[in-house]
C-alpha positions in Angstrom: -30.3 -157.4 11.2 -32.7 -156.7 13.9 -34.5 -153.6 13.7 -33.4 -150.8 16.1 -36.2 -149.9 18.7 -35.1 -146.1 18.9 -34.2 -144.4 15.6 -32.6 -141.4 17.4 -29.7 -143.4 19.0 -26.2 -143.4 17.7 -23.1 -145.1 18.0 -21.6 -148.3 16.0 -24.5 -150.2 14.6 -25.4 -153.4 16.6 -23.6 -151.7 19.8 -23.8 -149.0 22.5 -24.9 -145.2 21.6 -22.1 -142.4 21.4 -22.3 -140.3 24.4 -24.5 -137.2 23.7 -21.4 -134.6 24.0 -19.6 -136.7 21.2 -22.9 -136.7 19.1 -23.4 -133.0 19.2 -19.5 -132.6 18.4 -19.7 -134.6 15.4 -22.8 -132.9 14.0 -21.2 -129.4 14.4 -18.3 -130.7 12.4 -20.4 -132.3 10.0 -22.6 -129.2 9.2 -19.2 -127.2 9.0 -17.8 -129.7 6.2 -14.9 -130.5 8.6 -13.3 -134.1 8.4 -14.8 -136.2 11.2 -12.6 -138.0 13.8 -13.8 -141.4 14.4 -14.2 -142.4 18.3 -11.9 -145.4 17.5 -9.2 -143.4 16.0 -8.8 -142.6 12.4 -11.4 -140.7 10.4 -15.1 -141.3 9.6 -16.3 -141.4 6.0 -20.1 -140.8 4.7 -21.6 -144.2 3.7 -25.4 -143.0 3.3 -27.7 -140.4 4.0 -31.4 -141.1 4.5 -34.7 -139.2 5.3 -36.8 -140.5 8.0 -40.6 -140.4 8.0 -40.8 -137.4 10.4 -38.4 -135.4 8.4 -35.3 -135.9 10.4 -32.0 -137.2 8.6 -29.9 -140.2 9.4 -26.0 -140.4 8.5 -24.4 -143.7 8.3 -20.5 -143.4 8.5 -17.5 -145.7 8.4 -14.6 -145.7 10.3 -11.5 -145.8 7.9 -9.3 -147.5 10.4 -11.7 -149.9 12.0 -14.6 -150.5 9.6 -17.1 -149.9 12.3 -20.1 -148.4 11.0 -21.7 -145.4 12.9 -25.3 -144.0 12.9 -26.0 -140.4 13.7 -29.6 -138.9 13.6 -30.2 -135.5 12.7 -33.2 -133.7 14.1 -36.0 -132.4 12.2 -36.0 -128.7 10.7 -37.4 -126.4 13.2 -40.2 -124.0 12.3 -37.4 -121.1 12.0 -35.2 -123.2 9.7 -38.3 -124.0 7.5 -39.6 -120.3 7.6 -36.1 -119.4 5.9 -36.1 -121.8 3.3 -39.7 -120.9 2.5 -38.8 -117.2 2.4 -35.7 -117.8 0.1 -38.1 -119.7 -2.3 -40.7 -117.0 -2.4 -38.0 -114.6 -3.3 -37.1 -116.5 -6.2 -33.8 -117.7 -4.9 -32.6 -121.4 -4.7 -33.3 -123.2 -1.5 -30.5 -123.8 0.6 -29.8 -126.0 3.9 -29.7 -123.6 6.6 -27.4 -125.8 8.6 -24.6 -126.4 6.4 -22.0 -123.7 6.2 -21.1 -122.4 2.5 -24.7 -122.9 1.4 -26.0 -126.6 0.2 -28.5 -126.5 -2.2 -31.8 -128.5 -1.5 -32.9 -131.1 -3.8 -36.5 -131.5 -4.7 -37.6 -135.3 -4.0 -41.2 -135.6 -5.1 -43.0 -132.7 -3.3 -40.1 -132.3 -0.8 -37.1 -130.0 -0.6 -34.6 -132.3 1.2 -30.8 -131.6 1.9 -28.9 -134.5 0.3 -26.0 -133.9 2.6 -28.0 -134.4 5.8 -31.5 -135.9 4.8 -33.6 -133.4 6.6 -36.7 -132.3 4.8 -37.4 -128.5 4.9 -40.1 -127.7 2.7 -42.9 -128.8 0.6 -43.4 -127.7 -3.0 
């Protein structure tokens, strides 16, 4: 498969990108833990979550009705998000993903604390 030139595009793998409005709606639903509607009808299922070198994340979905795969890029943590995670850690509390509702614990991967659900890197140990 050819390498994508812009890692921050989304859409069916190997085709055009989803409209920006649709990307934002899917991000909001994903962070809320809701079921994600597919642009092709049916629903989306998470296949893979990965962390990019710059600390951003990528979630790969598959449409349950058409089997098309979609790539949804997630922006790197903001300074405010990183500060909130660091304050929780300094207070002796478990670090949680500031984007997911319901508090999703961050996982330590090497020296980094990463959300396993969105792939975003929030802190370094």
